[in-house]
Backbone as JSON, one array per atom type, in Angstrom:
{
  "sequence": "MDLQLNGKIALVTGSTAGIGFAIAKALAREGVQVIVNGRAPESVQRAINELKPFAVSELFGFAGDLSQADAAAELVAAHPHVDILINNLGIFEPLAFEDIPDDDWRRLFEVNVLSGVRLARLYLPAMKQKDWGRVIFISSESGVQIPAEMIHYGMTKAAQIAVARGLAEHVAGSGITVNSVLPGPTRSRGVGDFVNELAAQQGQTFEEFEQQFFEKVRPTSLIKRFATADEVAALVCYLSSPLASATTGAALRVDGGVIKSAF",
  "N": [[0.66, -1.13, -0.06], [0.72, 2.33, -0.86], [1.4, 5.12, 1.16], [1.55, 7.51, 0.66], [3.22, 9.26, 1.51], [5.4, 10.19, 0.54], [8.43, 13.01, 0.83], [6.99, 14.24, 2.93], [7.61, 15.9, 6.04], [8.89, 14.8, 9.14], [8.85, 15.26, 12.95], [10.11, 13.43, 14.95], [9.76, 12.42, 18.46], [12.36, 11.54, 20.95], [13.5, 9.58, 19.44], [15.4, 7.91, 19.22], [15.59, 5.02, 20.24], [13.79, 2.65, 20.66], [10.01, 2.36, 20.84], [10.02, 4.83, 19.47], [12.55, 4.9, 17.54], [11.47, 2.54, 15.91], [9.3, 4.17, 14.81], [10.22, 6.1, 13.2], [12.0, 4.58, 11.56], [9.76, 3.33, 10.29], [8.58, 5.33, 9.25], [11.03, 6.43, 7.69], [11.05, 4.39, 5.86], [8.75, 4.98, 3.91], [9.82, 6.96, 2.72], [9.53, 9.61, 4.01], [11.36, 12.45, 5.24], [12.5, 12.38, 7.98], [13.31, 13.57, 11.19], [15.22, 13.12, 13.73], [15.47, 12.62, 17.4], [17.39, 13.18, 20.2], [19.08, 13.06, 23.31], [21.38, 13.32, 23.27], [24.38, 14.31, 21.08], [25.8, 11.99, 20.6], [24.14, 9.52, 20.57], [21.96, 10.23, 18.54], [23.24, 10.51, 16.54], [24.05, 7.64, 15.71], [21.84, 6.67, 15.43], [20.8, 7.48, 13.74], [22.35, 6.43, 11.69], [21.78, 4.08, 11.43], [19.32, 4.24, 10.52], [19.88, 4.87, 8.21], [19.97, 2.52, 6.3], [17.21, 2.13, 5.64], [16.73, 4.28, 5.04], [14.58, 6.83, 2.2], [14.28, 9.09, 1.88], [16.29, 11.7, 2.78], [17.77, 12.32, 6.15], [17.54, 13.72, 9.35], [19.36, 15.48, 12.01], [18.4, 16.43, 15.82], [19.83, 17.27, 18.72], [18.69, 17.58, 21.92], [17.35, 18.09, 25.22], [13.56, 17.88, 25.14], [12.07, 18.38, 26.78], [12.92, 20.78, 27.49], [12.14, 24.32, 27.55], [13.74, 25.55, 25.88], [14.84, 24.53, 24.32], [13.78, 23.28, 22.93], [12.66, 25.68, 21.2], [15.25, 26.03, 20.5], [15.13, 23.66, 18.26], [12.84, 24.44, 16.92], [13.83, 26.81, 15.16], [16.0, 25.95, 14.25], [14.5, 24.03, 12.43], [11.7, 24.85, 10.88], [9.33, 24.13, 9.91], [7.15, 21.18, 10.03], [5.51, 18.13, 8.71], [4.59, 16.21, 10.01], [3.99, 15.58, 13.48], [5.2, 13.41, 15.75], [4.87, 12.75, 19.1], [6.35, 10.83, 20.59], [8.83, 11.35, 23.22], [9.27, 10.11, 26.58], [8.94, 9.14, 30.1], [9.33, 6.29, 32.57], [8.36, 5.1, 35.59], [8.23, 3.07, 38.27], [6.94, 3.29, 41.35], [5.58, 3.01, 44.47], [2.31, 5.25, 45.28], [3.12, 6.35, 47.98], [5.98, 7.03, 47.95], [5.75, 8.69, 46.07], [7.46, 12.02, 45.24], [6.3, 15.53, 45.08], [8.41, 16.68, 43.34], [8.66, 14.64, 41.75], [6.1, 14.11, 40.14], [5.94, 16.58, 38.8], [8.47, 16.21, 36.7], [7.51, 14.1, 35.35], [5.03, 15.03, 34.36], [6.41, 17.41, 32.77], [8.41, 15.77, 31.19], [6.62, 13.89, 29.99], [4.15, 15.31, 28.84], [4.26, 17.94, 29.01], [6.11, 18.78, 27.42], [5.17, 17.73, 24.75], [2.94, 19.06, 24.2], [3.89, 21.84, 23.9], [5.38, 21.59, 21.56], [3.58, 21.1, 19.53], [2.26, 24.11, 19.8], [4.09, 25.34, 18.76], [4.28, 24.56, 16.32], [1.82, 24.22, 15.06], [1.07, 26.31, 13.77], [1.97, 27.16, 11.44], [0.98, 24.37, 9.79], [-1.64, 25.0, 9.89], [-1.43, 27.12, 8.01], [-0.62, 25.94, 5.8], [-2.65, 24.23, 5.64], [-2.67, 21.57, 6.29], [-1.43, 18.53, 8.51], [0.15, 16.27, 11.44], [-0.72, 15.15, 13.84], [0.19, 13.44, 16.33], [0.14, 12.04, 19.9], [1.96, 9.85, 21.57], [0.51, 7.76, 23.71], [-0.73, 5.83, 26.23], [-1.87, 2.31, 27.26], [-1.58, 2.42, 30.02], [-2.83, 4.96, 30.45], [-5.83, 4.67, 30.32], [-6.18, 2.38, 32.43], [-5.18, 2.69, 34.85], [-1.84, 2.17, 36.36], [-1.42, 1.06, 39.39], [1.35, 0.97, 40.31], [2.57, 2.76, 39.3], [1.33, 5.59, 38.88], [1.51, 8.08, 38.94], [2.96, 8.19, 35.92], [0.28, 7.23, 34.53], [-1.02, 9.23, 35.03], [0.27, 11.17, 33.58], [-0.16, 9.88, 30.72], [-3.29, 9.9, 30.69], [-3.75, 12.77, 30.29], [-2.35, 12.89, 27.62], [-3.84, 12.04, 26.1], [-6.29, 13.39, 26.92], [-5.2, 16.01, 25.55], [-4.88, 15.5, 23.08], [-7.37, 15.12, 21.95], [-8.54, 17.5, 22.67], [-6.72, 19.27, 20.75], [-7.78, 17.82, 18.54], [-10.01, 19.14, 19.02], [-9.74, 21.63, 18.25], [-8.62, 22.0, 15.87], [-10.74, 21.58, 13.74], [-12.59, 20.72, 11.36], [-10.08, 21.39, 9.13], [-7.42, 20.34, 7.09], [-6.24, 19.0, 9.09], [-5.13, 16.44, 11.37], [-5.39, 14.87, 14.72], [-4.27, 12.22, 17.33], [-4.03, 10.12, 19.7], [-2.19, 7.49, 20.49], [-2.11, 4.72, 21.46], [-0.09, 2.21, 22.67], [0.08, -0.97, 24.41], [2.0, -3.53, 26.8], [4.86, -3.05, 26.04], [7.74, -4.08, 23.89], [10.17, -2.41, 24.62], [13.21, -0.44, 24.53], [14.04, 0.41, 26.78], [11.53, -0.72, 28.49], [12.4, -3.49, 27.91], [14.66, -3.37, 29.09], [14.46, -3.12, 31.54], [12.78, -5.37, 32.26], [14.53, -7.18, 32.13], [16.17, -6.96, 33.97], [14.38, -7.21, 35.94], [13.78, -9.92, 35.83], [16.48, -10.95, 36.38], [16.67, -10.49, 38.93], [15.32, -12.45, 39.99], [15.86, -14.23, 39.35], [14.81, -15.63, 36.52], [14.52, -16.23, 32.94], [13.84, -13.9, 30.44], [11.89, -14.85, 28.85], [10.13, -16.27, 30.59], [9.52, -14.73, 32.99], [8.14, -13.12, 30.71], [5.6, -14.74, 30.65], [4.74, -15.01, 33.06], [3.95, -12.46, 33.74], [2.26, -11.31, 32.34], [0.27, -13.73, 33.03], [-0.63, -12.51, 35.51], [0.11, -9.69, 35.68], [-0.88, -8.22, 33.97], [-3.31, -9.71, 32.96], [-5.43, -9.62, 31.09], [-4.58, -8.98, 28.83], [-4.74, -10.64, 25.27], [-3.2, -10.93, 23.39], [-1.22, -12.05, 25.08], [1.74, -11.46, 25.18], [5.06, -9.38, 25.06], [4.28, -6.56, 23.0], [5.91, -6.04, 19.45], [7.93, -3.42, 19.28], [7.83, -2.3, 16.25], [5.18, -3.03, 15.65], [4.11, -0.91, 16.94], [4.97, 0.75, 15.29], [3.99, 0.78, 13.24], [1.37, 1.34, 13.21], [1.35, 3.72, 13.48], [2.6, 4.66, 11.54], [0.47, 4.62, 10.12], [-1.18, 6.49, 10.76], [0.05, 8.57, 9.78], [-0.16, 9.15, 7.65], [-1.48, 10.63, 4.72], [-3.93, 8.48, 4.2], [-4.91, 8.44, 6.29], [-6.89, 10.81, 6.73], [-9.81, 10.62, 7.3], [-9.62, 10.35, 10.41], [-9.54, 11.33, 13.88], [-8.93, 13.11, 16.51], [-8.88, 10.85, 17.89], [-8.39, 7.75, 19.93], [-6.07, 5.89, 20.12], [-5.84, 1.96, 20.31], [-3.31, -0.15, 20.56], [-2.8, -2.11, 21.9], [-2.82, -5.02, 22.53], [-4.73, -5.94, 23.23], [-5.02, -5.45, 26.35], [-6.98, -3.22, 27.21], [-10.23, -4.33, 28.7], [-12.09, -3.94, 26.82], [-14.52, -3.15, 24.21], [-14.88, -0.64, 23.22]],
  "CA": [[-0.13, 0.26, 0.08], [1.44, 3.68, -0.95], [0.63, 5.55, 2.18], [1.36, 8.94, 0.22], [4.16, 9.86, 2.86], [6.74, 10.67, -0.06], [8.43, 14.03, 0.65], [6.79, 14.94, 3.8], [8.68, 16.21, 7.07], [8.43, 14.47, 10.33], [9.83, 14.88, 13.87], [9.82, 12.4, 15.91], [10.77, 13.39, 19.47], [12.55, 10.56, 21.61], [13.45, 8.46, 18.72], [17.1, 6.95, 19.09], [15.81, 3.37, 20.53], [12.22, 1.69, 21.31], [9.0, 3.19, 19.75], [10.69, 6.27, 18.66], [13.12, 4.22, 16.83], [10.62, 2.01, 14.85], [8.15, 5.16, 14.18], [11.24, 6.52, 12.19], [12.3, 4.01, 10.22], [8.82, 3.15, 9.19], [8.16, 6.91, 8.08], [11.78, 6.76, 6.79], [11.1, 3.94, 4.36], [7.7, 5.63, 3.43], [9.99, 8.52, 2.09], [9.48, 10.74, 5.01], [12.28, 13.32, 5.85], [12.67, 12.28, 9.04], [14.22, 14.18, 12.56], [15.44, 12.45, 14.54], [15.64, 13.13, 18.26], [17.93, 12.63, 21.63], [19.45, 14.4, 24.37], [22.85, 13.0, 22.77], [24.49, 13.9, 20.26], [26.34, 10.66, 20.23], [22.85, 8.38, 20.39], [21.16, 10.98, 17.63], [23.97, 10.08, 15.08], [24.5, 6.42, 15.81], [20.26, 5.97, 15.2], [20.64, 8.1, 12.19], [23.31, 5.31, 11.17], [21.45, 3.15, 12.32], [18.32, 4.35, 9.46], [20.78, 4.89, 6.58], [20.01, 1.37, 5.08], [16.0, 1.93, 5.37], [16.04, 5.71, 4.43], [14.33, 6.89, 0.94], [14.83, 10.93, 2.14], [17.0, 12.43, 3.79], [17.47, 12.01, 7.78], [18.02, 14.77, 9.94], [19.5, 15.03, 13.54], [18.49, 17.08, 16.7], [20.18, 16.58, 20.4], [17.84, 18.08, 22.59], [15.87, 17.45, 25.3], [12.57, 18.32, 24.78], [11.11, 19.01, 27.93], [13.2, 22.16, 28.3], [11.58, 25.14, 26.54], [15.04, 26.48, 25.32], [15.75, 23.11, 23.39], [12.22, 23.21, 21.72], [13.0, 26.75, 20.77], [15.91, 26.0, 19.1], [14.95, 22.89, 17.31], [12.28, 25.48, 15.5], [14.58, 27.97, 14.36], [16.55, 25.06, 13.06], [13.61, 23.32, 11.57], [10.45, 25.67, 11.37], [8.18, 23.38, 9.43], [7.32, 19.97, 9.76], [4.16, 18.13, 8.49], [4.2, 14.8, 10.5], [4.73, 15.81, 14.74], [4.71, 12.11, 16.86], [5.3, 13.5, 20.72], [6.48, 9.74, 21.51], [8.99, 11.61, 24.43], [8.43, 9.82, 27.53], [9.68, 8.63, 30.88], [8.55, 6.0, 33.7], [9.54, 4.87, 37.06], [7.62, 2.88, 39.24], [6.87, 3.9, 42.54], [4.31, 3.36, 45.29], [2.26, 6.28, 45.22], [3.43, 6.91, 48.81], [6.9, 7.8, 47.7], [6.19, 9.72, 45.02], [7.43, 13.25, 45.77], [6.46, 16.21, 44.05], [9.49, 16.83, 41.91], [8.57, 13.57, 40.17], [4.99, 14.66, 39.48], [6.36, 17.95, 38.2], [9.65, 15.56, 36.28], [7.09, 13.21, 34.27], [4.45, 16.04, 33.6], [6.92, 18.05, 32.19], [8.32, 15.11, 30.22], [5.6, 13.25, 28.76], [3.18, 15.85, 28.29], [4.22, 19.83, 28.3], [6.93, 18.85, 25.83], [4.27, 17.67, 23.31], [1.72, 20.68, 24.22], [4.71, 23.27, 23.65], [6.11, 21.62, 20.16], [2.44, 21.23, 18.85], [1.58, 25.13, 20.01], [5.31, 26.19, 17.91], [4.59, 23.95, 14.94], [0.58, 24.22, 14.38], [0.64, 27.96, 12.87], [2.43, 26.18, 9.91], [0.66, 23.14, 9.64], [-2.67, 25.78, 10.01], [-1.5, 27.91, 7.0], [-0.75, 24.63, 4.88], [-3.73, 23.22, 6.16], [-2.11, 19.79, 6.46], [-0.39, 17.92, 9.08], [-0.79, 15.1, 11.74], [-0.46, 15.07, 15.48], [0.32, 11.85, 17.29], [0.9, 11.94, 21.19], [2.14, 8.25, 22.12], [0.3, 7.78, 24.78], [-0.02, 4.17, 26.38], [-2.8, 2.01, 28.07], [-1.71, 3.1, 30.9], [-3.88, 6.39, 30.19], [-7.02, 4.23, 31.01], [-6.34, 1.23, 33.17], [-3.81, 3.07, 35.35], [-1.25, 1.23, 37.04], [-1.28, 1.09, 40.54], [2.85, 0.64, 40.38], [2.95, 4.25, 38.77], [0.08, 6.43, 39.32], [2.09, 9.51, 37.85], [2.74, 7.81, 34.81], [-0.78, 7.18, 34.29], [-1.47, 10.43, 34.84], [0.81, 11.71, 32.03], [-0.63, 9.0, 29.91], [-4.18, 10.11, 30.23], [-3.23, 13.97, 30.07], [-1.98, 12.91, 26.25], [-5.11, 11.74, 25.65], [-7.18, 14.56, 26.79], [-4.66, 17.28, 24.78], [-4.51, 15.2, 21.52], [-8.48, 15.32, 21.94], [-8.98, 18.84, 22.67], [-6.11, 19.89, 19.9], [-8.22, 18.01, 17.45], [-11.61, 20.05, 18.45], [-9.26, 23.06, 18.0], [-8.39, 22.64, 14.18], [-11.57, 21.4, 13.59], [-12.44, 21.21, 9.72], [-8.8, 21.69, 8.7], [-6.63, 19.92, 7.19], [-4.79, 18.7, 10.37], [-5.45, 15.18, 12.31], [-4.84, 15.27, 16.13], [-4.73, 11.49, 17.39], [-3.53, 9.48, 20.36], [-2.11, 5.94, 19.89], [-2.07, 4.03, 23.45], [0.15, 1.14, 23.28], [0.41, -1.98, 25.7], [2.96, -3.27, 27.39], [5.5, -3.0, 24.43], [9.22, -4.76, 24.06], [11.33, -1.14, 23.93], [14.88, -0.67, 24.88], [13.28, 0.85, 28.4], [11.01, -1.61, 29.25], [13.44, -4.7, 27.94], [16.51, -3.47, 30.19], [13.59, -3.14, 33.32], [12.35, -6.7, 32.55], [15.51, -8.4, 32.18], [16.65, -6.53, 35.24], [13.9, -7.56, 37.15], [13.98, -10.99, 35.95], [17.6, -11.59, 36.72], [16.58, -10.58, 40.44], [14.24, -13.28, 40.32], [16.56, -15.53, 38.84], [14.16, -16.01, 35.63], [14.5, -15.97, 31.8], [13.05, -13.27, 30.12], [10.48, -15.4, 28.31], [9.58, -17.45, 31.75], [9.02, -13.39, 33.05], [7.26, -12.48, 30.46], [4.18, -15.42, 30.69], [4.14, -14.66, 34.5], [3.74, -10.93, 33.92], [0.9, -11.53, 31.48], [-0.97, -13.85, 33.78], [-1.04, -12.43, 36.75], [-0.18, -8.45, 36.03], [-1.52, -7.96, 32.54], [-4.09, -10.82, 32.69], [-6.84, -9.01, 30.24], [-4.46, -8.94, 27.03], [-5.04, -11.42, 24.47], [-1.76, -12.1, 22.29], [0.02, -12.77, 26.33], [3.19, -11.47, 24.98], [5.02, -8.01, 24.8], [4.29, -6.63, 21.43], [7.07, -4.89, 19.52], [8.2, -1.58, 18.72], [7.5, -2.33, 15.03], [3.66, -3.46, 15.51], [2.94, -0.21, 17.4], [4.86, 2.02, 14.37], [3.18, 0.27, 11.98], [0.02, 2.41, 13.04], [1.38, 5.25, 13.96], [3.07, 5.59, 10.11], [-0.55, 4.18, 8.86], [-1.74, 7.63, 10.87], [0.39, 9.72, 10.09], [-0.39, 9.89, 5.99], [-3.1, 11.51, 3.91], [-5.04, 7.9, 3.71], [-5.9, 8.45, 7.26], [-7.61, 12.12, 6.69], [-10.69, 10.59, 8.32], [-9.19, 9.85, 11.74], [-8.93, 11.92, 14.42], [-9.89, 13.08, 18.1], [-8.98, 9.54, 18.53], [-6.88, 7.44, 20.94], [-6.51, 4.15, 18.94], [-5.23, 1.3, 21.18], [-2.53, -1.29, 20.32], [-2.96, -2.56, 23.08], [-2.59, -6.35, 22.13], [-6.06, -6.12, 24.3], [-5.13, -5.2, 27.69], [-8.03, -3.1, 27.77], [-11.1, -4.78, 28.47], [-13.26, -2.65, 26.3], [-14.68, -2.79, 22.71], [-15.04, 0.49, 22.33]],
  "C": [[0.59, 1.36, 0.3], [0.54, 4.39, 0.11], [0.73, 7.22, 1.93], [2.15, 9.55, 0.85], [5.23, 10.51, 1.83], [6.81, 12.26, -0.04], [7.78, 15.04, 1.79], [8.39, 14.85, 4.55], [8.23, 15.97, 8.24], [9.91, 14.78, 11.26], [9.29, 13.73, 14.67], [10.73, 12.44, 17.58], [11.5, 11.79, 20.13], [13.23, 9.56, 21.02], [14.78, 7.71, 18.22], [17.05, 5.98, 19.6], [14.47, 3.27, 20.73], [11.46, 2.22, 20.14], [9.23, 4.25, 19.2], [11.24, 5.7, 17.32], [12.53, 3.59, 15.58], [9.76, 2.72, 14.59], [9.2, 5.76, 13.34], [11.5, 5.54, 11.3], [11.2, 3.65, 9.73], [8.47, 4.45, 8.7], [9.52, 6.84, 7.39], [11.68, 5.85, 5.43], [10.07, 3.98, 3.76], [7.92, 6.66, 2.35], [10.33, 9.45, 2.55], [10.93, 11.54, 5.31], [12.48, 13.22, 7.06], [13.4, 12.95, 10.17], [14.28, 13.34, 13.43], [15.83, 12.83, 15.98], [16.41, 12.46, 19.18], [18.09, 13.62, 22.11], [20.73, 14.46, 23.9], [23.21, 13.54, 21.96], [24.94, 12.51, 19.23], [25.18, 9.36, 19.39], [22.04, 9.08, 18.88], [22.01, 10.34, 16.53], [23.95, 8.47, 14.9], [22.89, 5.71, 15.38], [20.12, 6.83, 13.88], [21.68, 7.1, 11.12], [22.49, 4.28, 10.75], [20.03, 2.77, 10.54], [18.56, 4.64, 8.48], [20.02, 3.82, 5.45], [18.52, 1.46, 5.23], [15.56, 2.95, 4.73], [15.7, 5.91, 3.2], [14.89, 8.18, 0.32], [15.6, 11.13, 2.56], [16.89, 12.68, 5.47], [18.16, 13.53, 8.31], [18.4, 14.56, 11.56], [19.39, 15.86, 14.8], [18.78, 16.36, 17.98], [19.81, 17.56, 20.95], [17.45, 17.19, 23.65], [15.07, 18.37, 25.45], [11.94, 18.53, 25.26], [11.4, 20.15, 28.35], [12.79, 22.49, 27.32], [12.81, 25.97, 25.58], [15.09, 25.65, 24.24], [14.4, 23.09, 22.14], [12.2, 24.3, 20.95], [14.35, 26.52, 19.8], [15.98, 24.82, 17.95], [13.45, 23.99, 16.34], [12.75, 26.07, 14.93], [15.05, 26.55, 13.27], [15.45, 24.22, 11.93], [11.84, 23.4, 11.7], [9.44, 24.97, 10.85], [8.3, 22.16, 9.55], [5.47, 19.48, 9.49], [3.78, 16.92, 9.5], [4.75, 15.51, 12.04], [4.4, 14.55, 15.76], [5.94, 12.82, 18.01], [5.64, 12.16, 21.18], [7.67, 10.15, 23.15], [8.68, 11.18, 25.31], [9.3, 9.12, 28.55], [8.92, 7.61, 31.94], [9.29, 5.43, 34.61], [8.39, 4.13, 37.76], [7.79, 2.51, 40.5], [5.11, 3.55, 43.52], [4.33, 4.46, 45.61], [2.71, 6.79, 46.54], [4.65, 7.72, 48.79], [7.13, 8.41, 46.67], [6.36, 11.16, 45.2], [6.6, 14.17, 44.83], [7.0, 16.42, 43.24], [8.99, 15.65, 40.75], [7.21, 13.87, 39.57], [5.68, 15.28, 38.66], [7.41, 16.98, 37.07], [8.27, 14.8, 34.85], [5.87, 14.39, 33.47], [5.11, 16.71, 32.6], [7.34, 17.42, 30.44], [7.3, 15.25, 29.34], [4.68, 14.27, 28.47], [3.34, 17.79, 28.33], [5.08, 19.47, 27.3], [6.05, 18.62, 24.63], [3.36, 18.75, 23.25], [2.71, 21.89, 23.68], [5.01, 22.7, 22.05], [4.95, 21.69, 19.13], [1.8, 22.76, 19.0], [3.0, 25.81, 18.96], [4.76, 25.74, 16.66], [2.76, 23.77, 14.51], [0.47, 25.25, 13.4], [0.91, 27.29, 11.77], [1.81, 25.23, 9.33], [-0.59, 24.04, 9.27], [-2.54, 26.24, 8.3], [-1.68, 26.87, 6.0], [-2.33, 24.02, 4.7], [-4.15, 22.0, 5.5], [-1.41, 19.51, 7.72], [-1.51, 17.3, 9.91], [0.17, 15.43, 13.32], [-0.07, 14.42, 16.28], [1.05, 12.11, 18.61], [0.78, 9.96, 21.54], [2.16, 7.9, 23.7], [0.46, 5.98, 25.58], [-1.67, 3.49, 27.48], [-3.41, 2.3, 29.46], [-2.99, 4.14, 31.39], [-5.14, 6.01, 30.58], [-7.09, 3.49, 32.04], [-4.92, 2.03, 33.88], [-3.49, 2.25, 36.35], [-0.92, 1.44, 38.65], [0.4, 1.6, 41.2], [3.62, 2.15, 39.78], [2.09, 5.21, 38.53], [-0.04, 7.56, 38.49], [2.17, 9.32, 36.51], [1.45, 7.79, 34.07], [-1.08, 8.17, 33.49], [-1.28, 11.39, 33.55], [-0.11, 11.43, 30.96], [-2.2, 9.62, 29.38], [-4.53, 11.11, 30.05], [-3.6, 14.08, 28.4], [-3.23, 12.85, 25.71], [-6.43, 12.76, 25.52], [-6.58, 15.95, 25.74], [-5.07, 16.81, 23.16], [-6.8, 15.11, 21.24], [-8.85, 16.62, 21.95], [-8.24, 19.96, 21.14], [-7.35, 19.55, 18.59], [-9.71, 18.84, 17.25], [-10.72, 21.48, 18.44], [-9.12, 23.55, 16.51], [-9.4, 21.98, 13.25], [-12.47, 21.57, 12.09], [-11.38, 21.47, 8.85], [-8.65, 20.68, 8.91], [-5.93, 18.08, 8.02], [-5.81, 17.92, 11.34], [-5.09, 15.47, 13.65], [-5.21, 13.9, 16.57], [-4.02, 11.3, 18.52], [-3.06, 8.33, 20.29], [-1.86, 5.9, 21.67], [-1.45, 2.38, 23.21], [0.46, 0.08, 24.95], [1.59, -2.26, 25.97], [3.83, -3.61, 25.95], [7.23, -3.53, 25.03], [9.76, -3.66, 23.74], [12.14, -1.48, 24.48], [14.47, -0.49, 26.58], [12.46, -0.39, 29.18], [11.66, -2.89, 29.05], [14.12, -4.45, 28.91], [15.04, -3.37, 31.86], [13.32, -4.52, 33.42], [13.31, -7.5, 32.76], [16.45, -7.88, 34.08], [15.78, -7.02, 36.58], [13.6, -9.71, 37.14], [15.18, -11.79, 36.52], [17.24, -11.51, 38.61], [15.87, -11.95, 40.84], [14.52, -14.85, 40.12], [15.26, -16.63, 37.67], [15.02, -15.68, 33.86], [13.91, -14.85, 31.47], [11.97, -13.77, 29.41], [9.46, -15.92, 29.89], [8.65, -15.93, 32.44], [8.35, -13.32, 32.75], [5.87, -13.22, 30.08], [4.01, -15.33, 31.73], [3.51, -13.51, 34.25], [2.26, -10.89, 33.59], [-0.31, -12.63, 31.99], [-1.4, -13.39, 35.41], [-0.76, -10.34, 36.86], [-1.23, -8.31, 35.05], [-2.38, -8.91, 32.16], [-5.02, -10.74, 31.47], [-5.9, -9.32, 29.26], [-4.49, -10.45, 26.48], [-4.14, -11.74, 23.28], [-1.0, -12.35, 23.32], [1.06, -12.59, 25.81], [3.3, -10.0, 24.87], [4.74, -7.59, 23.23], [5.44, -5.45, 21.07], [6.73, -4.0, 19.0], [7.65, -1.27, 17.18], [6.01, -2.54, 14.98], [3.29, -2.0, 15.83], [3.42, 1.15, 16.47], [3.99, 1.9, 13.12], [1.53, 1.13, 11.81], [0.27, 3.57, 13.27], [1.57, 6.01, 12.4], [1.55, 5.18, 9.25], [-1.33, 6.13, 9.0], [-1.41, 8.57, 10.76], [0.03, 10.04, 8.46], [-1.53, 10.42, 5.69], [-4.35, 10.08, 4.25], [-5.74, 7.69, 5.42], [-6.74, 9.64, 7.67], [-9.12, 11.86, 7.54], [-10.6, 10.55, 10.04], [-8.77, 10.56, 12.75], [-9.79, 12.36, 15.72], [-9.61, 11.81, 18.47], [-8.5, 8.81, 19.28], [-7.26, 5.98, 20.61], [-5.7, 3.46, 19.88], [-4.43, -0.1, 19.62], [-2.13, -1.7, 20.78], [-2.83, -4.35, 23.67], [-4.15, -7.22, 23.23], [-6.33, -6.39, 25.3], [-6.2, -4.65, 27.95], [-9.18, -3.84, 27.44], [-12.05, -4.34, 27.85], [-13.66, -2.98, 24.73], [-14.5, -2.05, 22.09], [-13.49, 1.79, 23.15]]
}
């Protein structure tokens, strides 16, 4: 299927590894000019080198912490227009509610929510002028089923869903769509490292931990495994395309059926 993306420009935040990298790769394969983002110049360049065999169009890099306003301003000065904004940047940390200080609530909100809000505010005017654009927030099933082990993370993911819907209402009647994507448990770099550490502590292999995780922690999963980052990226790539012009204001799940609802 031709997704009609050739020549578009996309920014994928937090795209040096994991889901962000997989999204950058999927878009690059479709002929999109991708801006790869990470905090360190070394990781950005490494990601670009890994993406080059898949890229049809040009790749750009931007090293900077996009949870900070000055870095976002620097990015927009260097790349004043993007057709596709993928707000993927995010962090998580399992902590008991009583152990989460105010600063951690603020930090997760600033990284997971405010970074995307700020970039949308900066890039929407140019999208409005062209009357075309795609804004996608990478949320999580945790935004619907708030995890007891990291309530502050779930709060940020729910906020992303709300922001995406509100922005879709804001640009109603235009050629701009705004959606959120809700991955379920996914074997990204961060999750993979976390799971491997927990498995080692319990004397288990990854596969043994995975089986136990989906029996006890996420029993509603229908696929009974961690999704791959490429499986998430496939949905994001479609939503980025002109073919998805009638899909907006939606929270689309690629959660392996974890959310126990037909709607």
